[in-house]
C-alpha positions as CSV (number, residue, x, y, z in Angstrom):
1,X,94.1,-6.0,35.1
2,X,94.6,-2.8,33.0
3,X,92.2,-1.7,30.3
4,X,92.7,0.0,27.0
5,X,90.4,1.4,24.3
6,X,91.7,0.8,20.7
7,X,90.4,2.5,17.6
8,X,91.8,1.4,14.2
9,X,89.5,4.1,12.6
10,X,87.7,1.8,10.2
11,X,85.3,3.9,8.1
12,X,83.4,1.9,5.5
13,X,79.8,2.6,4.7
14,X,77.4,1.0,7.1
15,X,76.9,-2.6,5.9
16,X,73.1,-2.4,6.5
17,X,72.1,1.2,5.8
18,X,74.9,2.1,3.4
19,X,75.4,5.4,5.3
20,X,78.9,6.9,5.2
21,X,80.4,9.0,8.0
22,X,82.3,12.0,6.8
23,X,86.0,11.6,7.5
24,X,86.1,14.8,9.6
25,X,83.3,13.5,11.8
26,X,84.9,10.1,12.1
27,X,88.4,11.5,13.1
28,X,87.0,13.9,15.6
29,X,85.0,11.1,17.2
30,X,88.3,9.3,17.8
31,X,89.5,12.3,19.8
32,X,86.2,12.6,21.7
33,X,86.3,8.9,22.5
34,X,89.8,9.2,23.9
35,X,88.6,12.1,26.1
36,X,85.7,10.0,27.3
37,X,88.0,7.0,28.0
38,X,90.1,9.2,30.3
39,X,87.0,10.5,32.1
40,X,85.8,6.9,32.6
41,X,89.1,5.8,34.1
42,X,90.5,3.6,31.3
43,X,94.3,3.2,31.6
44,X,95.2,3.6,27.9
45,X,93.9,4.8,24.5
46,X,95.4,3.4,21.3
47,X,95.1,4.4,17.7
48,X,95.8,1.9,14.9
49,X,97.6,2.4,11.6
50,X,96.5,1.3,8.1
51,X,97.5,2.5,4.6
52,X,95.0,0.6,2.5
53,X,91.3,-0.1,2.6
54,X,88.4,1.9,4.1
55,X,90.4,3.1,7.1
56,X,91.4,6.6,8.2
57,X,94.4,5.8,10.4
58,X,97.2,6.4,7.9
59,X,98.6,9.2,10.2
60,X,98.2,7.9,13.7
61,X,100.7,10.3,15.2
62,X,98.7,13.2,14.0
63,X,95.6,11.8,15.8
64,X,97.6,11.0,18.9
65,X,98.9,14.6,18.9
66,X,95.3,15.9,19.0
67,X,94.5,13.5,21.8
68,X,97.6,14.5,23.8
69,X,96.3,18.1,23.6
70,X,92.9,17.1,25.0
71,X,93.9,14.7,27.7
72,X,96.0,14.9,30.9
73,X,96.3,11.4,32.4
74,X,95.6,8.6,30.1
75,X,98.4,6.6,28.5
76,X,98.7,6.9,24.7
77,X,99.6,4.1,22.4
78,X,99.6,2.8,18.9
79,X,97.9,-0.4,17.8
80,X,100.0,-1.1,15.8
81,X,102.7,1.1,14.3
82,X,103.2,-0.8,11.0
83,X,107.0,-0.6,11.3
84,X,107.7,-2.8,8.3
85,X,106.4,0.0,6.1
86,X,108.1,2.9,7.7
87,X,111.3,4.9,7.9
88,X,112.7,4.5,11.5
89,X,114.0,8.0,11.4
90,X,110.6,9.4,10.8
91,X,109.0,7.0,13.3
92,X,111.5,8.1,16.0
93,X,110.9,11.8,15.2
94,X,107.1,11.6,15.0
95,X,106.6,9.4,18.1
96,X,109.1,11.4,20.2
97,X,107.0,14.5,19.3
98,X,103.9,12.8,20.7
99,X,105.9,11.7,23.8
100,X,106.9,15.3,24.4
101,X,103.4,16.7,23.7
102,X,101.9,14.2,26.2
103,X,104.8,14.8,28.7
104,X,105.8,11.2,28.8
105,X,102.5,9.4,28.4
106,X,103.5,7.2,25.4
107,X,104.2,3.6,24.8
108,X,103.8,2.0,21.4
109,X,103.0,-1.4,19.8
110,X,104.8,-2.4,16.6
111,X,104.1,-5.0,14.0
112,X,104.1,-5.8,10.3
113,X,100.4,-5.2,9.9
114,X,97.8,-7.6,8.4
115,X,96.8,-5.5,5.4
116,X,98.8,-7.0,2.4
117,X,97.8,-4.2,0.0
118,X,99.9,-1.7,2.0
119,X,103.1,-3.2,0.7
120,X,102.7,-2.6,-3.1
121,X,101.0,0.7,-2.3
122,X,104.3,1.9,-0.7
123,X,106.6,0.1,-3.2
124,X,107.7,-2.6,-0.8
125,X,108.1,-6.3,-1.2
126,X,105.5,-8.3,0.8
127,X,107.9,-11.2,0.9
128,X,110.4,-9.2,2.9
129,X,108.0,-7.9,5.5
130,X,109.6,-9.7,8.4
131,X,113.1,-8.6,7.3
132,X,111.8,-5.0,7.2
133,X,110.2,-5.4,10.6
134,X,113.4,-6.7,12.4
135,X,115.8,-4.2,10.8
136,X,113.5,-1.2,11.3
137,X,112.8,-2.2,14.9
138,X,116.4,-2.6,15.8
139,X,117.3,0.7,14.3
140,X,114.3,2.4,16.0
141,X,115.5,1.1,19.4
142,X,118.9,2.5,18.8
143,X,117.6,5.9,17.6
144,X,115.4,6.3,20.7
145,X,118.1,5.3,23.2
146,X,121.2,6.9,21.7
147,X,122.5,10.0,19.9
148,X,125.1,10.2,17.2
149,X,124.1,6.8,15.8
150,X,126.3,5.2,13.2
151,X,124.5,2.2,11.6
152,X,124.4,0.1,8.5
153,X,121.7,-2.3,7.4
154,X,120.3,-4.1,4.3
155,X,117.2,-2.2,3.4
156,X,118.0,1.4,3.9
157,X,121.0,3.8,3.5
158,X,123.8,3.9,6.0
159,X,123.6,6.3,8.9
160,X,126.5,8.2,10.4
161,X,126.4,10.3,13.5
162,X,122.6,10.5,13.3
163,X,120.5,12.1,16.1
164,X,116.7,12.3,15.9
165,X,114.9,15.3,17.4
166,X,113.0,15.8,19.5
167,X,114.4,13.2,21.9
168,X,111.9,11.2,23.9
169,X,110.5,12.9,27.0
170,X,112.4,10.9,29.6
171,X,114.5,8.3,27.8
172,X,113.2,5.7,25.3
173,X,109.5,4.8,25.7
174,X,108.5,1.2,26.0
175,X,107.9,-0.8,22.8
176,X,105.3,-3.7,22.7
177,X,105.0,-6.2,19.8
178,X,101.8,-7.0,18.2
179,X,101.2,-10.8,17.8
180,X,98.6,-12.3,15.5
181,X,99.7,-15.2,13.3
182,X,103.4,-15.8,13.3
183,X,106.1,-16.9,15.7
184,X,108.4,-14.2,14.3
185,X,106.9,-11.4,16.3
186,X,106.8,-13.2,19.6
187,X,110.4,-14.4,19.1
188,X,111.6,-10.8,18.3
189,X,109.8,-9.5,21.5
190,X,111.2,-12.3,23.7
191,X,114.7,-11.8,22.4
192,X,114.7,-8.2,23.4
193,X,112.7,-8.5,26.6
194,X,109.7,-6.6,25.4
195,X,106.0,-7.3,26.1
196,X,103.5,-8.4,23.5
197,X,99.8,-7.7,22.6
198,X,97.9,-10.7,21.2
199,X,95.4,-9.6,18.5
200,X,92.8,-12.2,19.9
201,X,90.3,-11.1,17.4
202,X,89.5,-13.4,14.5
203,X,90.7,-16.9,15.4
204,X,89.9,-19.5,18.1
205,X,91.8,-19.0,21.3
206,X,94.1,-22.0,20.8
207,X,95.8,-20.2,17.9
208,X,96.7,-17.2,20.1
209,X,97.5,-19.3,23.1
210,X,100.2,-21.2,21.2
211,X,102.0,-17.9,20.4
212,X,101.6,-16.5,24.0
213,X,103.0,-19.7,25.4
214,X,105.9,-19.6,23.0
215,X,106.6,-16.0,23.9
216,X,106.9,-16.8,27.6
217,X,109.1,-19.8,26.9
218,X,111.4,-17.8,24.7
219,X,111.4,-14.8,27.1
220,X,112.6,-17.1,29.9
221,X,115.2,-18.8,27.6
222,X,116.7,-15.4,26.9
223,X,117.2,-14.8,30.6
224,X,115.0,-11.6,30.9
225,X,113.3,-10.6,34.1
226,X,110.0,-12.4,34.2
227,X,108.4,-9.4,36.0
228,X,108.3,-7.6,32.7
229,X,106.9,-10.3,30.5
230,X,103.6,-8.5,30.2
231,X,100.9,-9.8,27.8
232,X,98.0,-7.8,26.4
233,X,95.0,-9.2,24.6
234,X,92.6,-7.7,22.1
235,X,89.0,-8.7,21.6
236,X,86.7,-9.5,18.7
237,X,84.6,-6.4,19.4
238,X,82.5,-5.1,22.3
239,X,78.7,-4.9,22.5
240,X,76.7,-4.7,25.7
241,X,73.0,-5.1,26.4
242,X,70.9,-6.0,29.4
243,X,70.8,-9.6,28.4
244,X,73.2,-11.7,26.3
245,X,70.4,-12.8,24.0
246,X,69.5,-9.2,23.3
247,X,73.1,-8.2,22.7
248,X,73.6,-11.0,20.2
249,X,70.4,-10.1,18.2
250,X,71.4,-6.4,18.1
251,X,74.9,-7.3,17.1
252,X,73.9,-9.8,14.4
253,X,73.3,-7.5,11.5
254,X,76.6,-5.7,12.1
255,X,78.5,-8.9,12.3
256,X,76.9,-10.4,9.2
257,X,77.5,-7.2,7.3
258,X,81.1,-7.1,8.2
259,X,81.4,-10.8,7.3
260,X,79.9,-10.1,3.9
261,X,82.4,-7.2,3.4
262,X,85.3,-9.6,4.1
263,X,84.0,-12.0,1.6
264,X,83.7,-9.3,-1.1
265,X,87.4,-8.7,-0.5
266,X,88.1,-12.4,-1.0
267,X,88.8,-13.1,2.7
268,X,87.4,-16.2,4.3
269,X,88.2,-18.5,7.3
270,X,91.3,-19.8,5.4
271,X,92.9,-16.4,5.4
272,X,94.4,-16.5,8.8
273,X,94.7,-13.1,10.5
274,X,92.5,-11.2,8.0
275,X,89.4,-13.3,7.7
276,X,87.2,-14.4,10.6
277,X,87.2,-18.1,11.4
278,X,83.6,-17.7,12.6
279,X,80.8,-17.9,10.1
280,X,77.9,-17.1,12.5
281,X,77.4,-14.5,15.2
282,X,76.6,-17.3,17.6
283,X,79.9,-19.1,16.9
284,X,81.8,-15.8,17.2
285,X,80.2,-15.1,20.6
286,X,80.4,-18.6,22.0
287,X,83.8,-19.8,20.6
288,X,85.5,-16.5,19.7
289,X,86.8,-13.6,21.6
290,X,84.0,-11.2,20.8
291,X,82.8,-9.4,24.0
292,X,79.1,-9.5,23.2
293,X,76.5,-10.0,25.9
294,X,75.3,-8.7,29.2
295,X,77.9,-7.1,31.5
296,X,78.0,-10.2,33.6
297,X,78.6,-12.4,30.6
298,X,81.4,-10.2,29.4
299,X,83.1,-10.3,32.9
300,X,82.9,-14.1,32.8
301,X,84.4,-14.2,29.3
302,X,87.3,-11.9,30.1
303,X,88.1,-14.0,33.2
304,X,87.8,-17.2,31.2
305,X,90.3,-15.9,28.6
306,X,92.5,-14.7,31.4
307,X,92.7,-18.3,32.7
308,X,94.0,-19.2,29.3
309,X,96.3,-16.2,28.6
310,X,97.2,-14.8,32.0
311,X,97.2,-11.4,30.3
312,X,97.8,-8.1,32.1
313,X,96.0,-5.8,29.7
314,X,92.6,-6.1,28.0
315,X,92.1,-3.9,24.9
316,X,88.6,-3.3,23.7
317,X,87.2,-1.6,20.6
318,X,83.7,-0.2,20.4
319,X,82.0,-0.9,17.1
320,X,82.4,2.2,14.9
321,X,79.1,1.5,13.2
322,X,77.0,2.3,16.3
323,X,75.7,5.9,16.7
324,X,78.1,8.0,18.8
325,X,75.8,8.2,21.8
326,X,75.4,4.4,21.7
327,X,79.2,4.0,21.5
328,X,79.6,6.2,24.6
329,X,76.9,4.3,26.5
330,X,78.7,1.0,25.7
331,X,82.1,2.4,27.0
332,X,80.5,3.9,30.1
333,X,78.7,0.7,30.9
334,X,81.9,-1.4,30.4
335,X,83.8,1.0,32.7
336,X,81.2,1.0,35.4
337,X,80.0,-2.7,35.3
338,X,82.7,-4.8,33.8
339,X,86.1,-3.2,34.7
340,X,85.6,-3.2,38.5
341,X,84.4,-6.8,38.6
342,X,87.4,-8.0,36.5
343,X,89.9,-5.9,38.6
344,X,88.5,-7.5,41.8
345,X,89.7,-10.9,40.4
346,X,92.9,-10.1,38.5
347,X,95.8,-8.0,39.7
348,X,98.9,-6.9,37.8
349,X,102.0,-4.8,38.3
350,X,101.8,-3.3,34.8
351,X,102.0,0.5,34.9
352,X,102.1,0.4,38.7
353,X,104.8,2.2,40.7
354,X,106.8,-1.1,40.8
355,X,106.8,-1.2,36.9
356,X,110.0,0.8,36.4
357,X,109.8,0.5,32.6
358,X,106.4,2.2,32.4
359,X,105.9,5.5,30.5
360,X,107.6,8.3,32.5
361,X,104.4,10.4,32.7
362,X,102.0,7.7,33.6
363,X,101.2,5.6,36.7
364,X,98.0,3.6,36.9
365,X,95.6,4.3,39.6
């Protein structure tokens, strides 16, 4: 199995202490965490994108550019590029720039995003989010793979002989599709023979499994090479301690504070994709995807979910509310005690030499 660290760059005040982290500190911590992830042997580092709420990832390509300058080996990614909101011309230009700066260490994940306030903020119709996603995705594919593009769609102006610069480092980089709540995303990925990343964060596993199973069925139905039907999985947070009981108790105030913040925004279990289905920390740890516990328990949980999903990539997010030293300790312990145990049980060809679609500048060790 391959492993990724994802930071969506949430930055609300601490739900218990009320302490706020200055934006400059929070953003620089993202870069430092990416450098640490490379040192610890993680395969990939991803930066999210949001344009509403208490989140600092409105310009993920800027952050990825800073990370590209500080790293040499680790694969860079987005999680996700909210393509429904964006101009594909600018997306092609910005991400190809990151691809060049990193010398071919870029793959991206696209999606519509799950923050509904982004659409009115940018003057777009929430009811057309899937139309935007499909049209922008198909144009982006074309712009990355071809020059002198002539194209006409529904939601943006006609293009004639358009070439975006810079070009990608070594041909178009791979595009994954983020999957959380709808069949649309997995169907779009399967139709084009692309991999998917399941959010696997807020709902019971059965909800995500249904979409993963549909993806594989549709992928096969479209006649694509099954060797490239890669699946990634997120997690509902990462927190390690010497014992699972201690981890749960230390994580409890953070979980309950985040749950209270969701409720203040009007999100509850009925708001699929944006509100947690789990109302207690015990339920989230026992029935949900949260990786909270001893290293041994977290290994067991990843392997348990792998039996359900058969995923190739495990993405983890260290809780941003922890002090920086504590965040680093959690990542280090995960890399040293969890990753080797999982890799001993689960193999994949993703990002190996046999994966001919991998980023041009990256091969997994």
